[in-house]
C-alpha positions as CSV (number, residue, x, y, z in Angstrom):
1,M,1.4,15.8,12.3
2,T,-1.5,15.8,9.9
3,T,-4.1,13.1,9.9
4,D,-4.9,10.5,7.3
5,E,-8.0,11.4,5.2
6,L,-10.7,9.7,3.3
7,A,-11.1,10.3,-0.4
8,N,-13.4,8.9,-3.1
9,L,-11.6,7.7,-6.2
10,H,-13.9,6.4,-8.9
11,G,-16.5,5.3,-6.4
12,V,-14.0,3.6,-4.0
13,T,-13.4,5.0,-0.5
14,V,-9.6,5.3,0.0
15,L,-7.8,6.1,3.3
16,R,-5.0,8.3,2.1
17,C,-2.2,8.2,4.7
18,T,0.1,11.1,5.3
19,P,3.9,10.7,4.8
20,D,4.6,11.7,8.4
21,G,2.6,9.0,10.2
22,P,3.9,5.8,11.8
23,P,5.9,3.6,9.4
24,L,4.4,0.6,7.8
25,D,7.0,-1.8,9.2
26,G,5.2,-5.0,10.0
27,E,2.1,-6.8,11.0
28,R,1.2,-4.5,14.0
29,A,1.4,-1.4,11.7
30,A,-0.6,-3.2,9.0
31,L,-3.3,-4.1,11.6
32,D,-3.5,-0.5,12.8
33,L,-4.0,0.8,9.3
34,I,-6.6,-2.0,8.5
35,G,-8.5,-1.2,11.7
36,D,-8.5,2.5,10.9
37,A,-9.7,1.8,7.3
38,M,-12.4,-0.5,8.4
39,G,-13.5,1.8,11.2
40,R,-13.8,4.6,8.6
41,G,-15.4,2.6,5.9
42,A,-12.4,2.6,3.5
43,D,-11.9,-0.2,1.0
44,V,-8.3,0.8,0.1
45,V,-5.4,2.1,2.2
46,A,-2.9,4.3,0.2
47,V,0.4,4.6,2.0
48,P,3.0,6.9,0.6
49,V,6.4,5.3,0.0
50,E,8.0,7.7,2.5
51,R,6.0,5.9,5.2
52,V,7.0,2.4,4.2
53,A,9.9,0.9,6.1
54,E,13.0,0.0,4.2
55,E,12.6,-3.6,5.3
56,F,9.4,-3.9,3.3
57,F,11.6,-3.5,0.1
58,R,14.1,-6.2,1.3
59,L,12.1,-9.3,0.5
60,R,14.3,-11.5,2.7
61,S,13.1,-9.6,5.7
62,G,9.6,-11.0,5.3
63,V,8.0,-7.7,6.1
64,A,6.3,-7.2,2.7
65,G,4.8,-10.7,2.8
66,A,3.5,-10.3,6.4
67,V,2.0,-6.9,5.7
68,M,0.4,-8.0,2.5
69,L,-1.0,-11.1,4.1
70,K,-2.8,-9.1,6.7
71,F,-4.4,-6.8,4.1
72,V,-5.5,-9.8,2.0
73,N,-6.9,-11.7,5.0
74,Y,-8.9,-8.6,6.1
75,R,-10.0,-7.9,2.5
76,V,-8.7,-4.3,2.6
77,R,-6.7,-3.3,-0.5
78,L,-3.3,-1.8,-0.1
79,A,-1.6,0.7,-2.4
80,V,2.0,1.8,-1.8
81,V,2.2,5.2,-3.6
82,G,5.4,6.8,-4.8
83,D,8.7,6.4,-6.5
84,V,10.3,3.0,-5.7
85,S,12.8,3.1,-8.5
86,R,15.8,3.1,-6.1
87,H,14.6,-0.1,-4.5
88,L,13.8,-1.7,-7.9
89,G,17.3,-0.8,-9.1
90,E,18.8,-2.7,-6.2
91,S,16.9,-6.0,-6.6
92,A,15.8,-8.1,-9.5
93,A,13.6,-10.1,-7.1
94,L,11.8,-7.0,-6.0
95,R,11.2,-6.0,-9.6
96,D,9.6,-9.4,-10.3
97,F,7.6,-9.1,-7.0
98,V,6.3,-5.7,-7.9
99,R,5.4,-6.8,-11.4
100,E,3.5,-9.8,-10.1
101,T,1.8,-8.0,-7.3
102,N,0.6,-5.3,-9.6
103,Q,-1.1,-7.9,-11.8
104,G,-3.4,-8.7,-9.0
105,G,-6.3,-6.7,-7.6
106,H,-5.5,-6.5,-3.9
107,V,-2.0,-5.0,-3.5
108,W,-0.5,-2.4,-5.8
109,I,2.7,-0.5,-5.9
110,V,2.0,2.6,-8.0
111,A,3.9,5.7,-9.0
112,D,1.4,8.3,-8.0
113,D,-2.3,9.0,-7.1
114,D,-3.2,9.2,-10.8
115,E,-2.0,5.6,-11.4
116,L,-3.9,4.5,-8.3
117,G,-7.0,6.2,-9.6
118,E,-6.7,4.6,-13.0
119,R,-6.3,1.1,-11.4
120,L,-9.4,1.7,-9.3
121,R,-11.3,2.9,-12.3
122,A,-10.3,-0.2,-14.3
123,A,-11.1,-2.5,-11.4
124,G,-14.6,-1.2,-11.3
């Protein structure tokens, strides 16, 4: 297993998570990532979609809301990075959720590292 690494994107310290780490599947996993980010001085945690639990994309499960609330409360930004088109195709509510979430500045669901970098550049 490889380890998560720090990167600097447009002056922002990002903890880039590897796809083979523990799944982002609830509050405990969110707190572990937040603690790691804070301990390493990261402002953003970038989690590849492969590492995000399926329940996150089923809004009724409450996992996405619980995870996002932890990140907001601790003032660490979260980016889910990767192709979520399969999930979006299955749920109109999820499409609306992603659209609204991406309009904010704290949690983003982006297609790739380039889109994350562009959002960070635009956010200043």
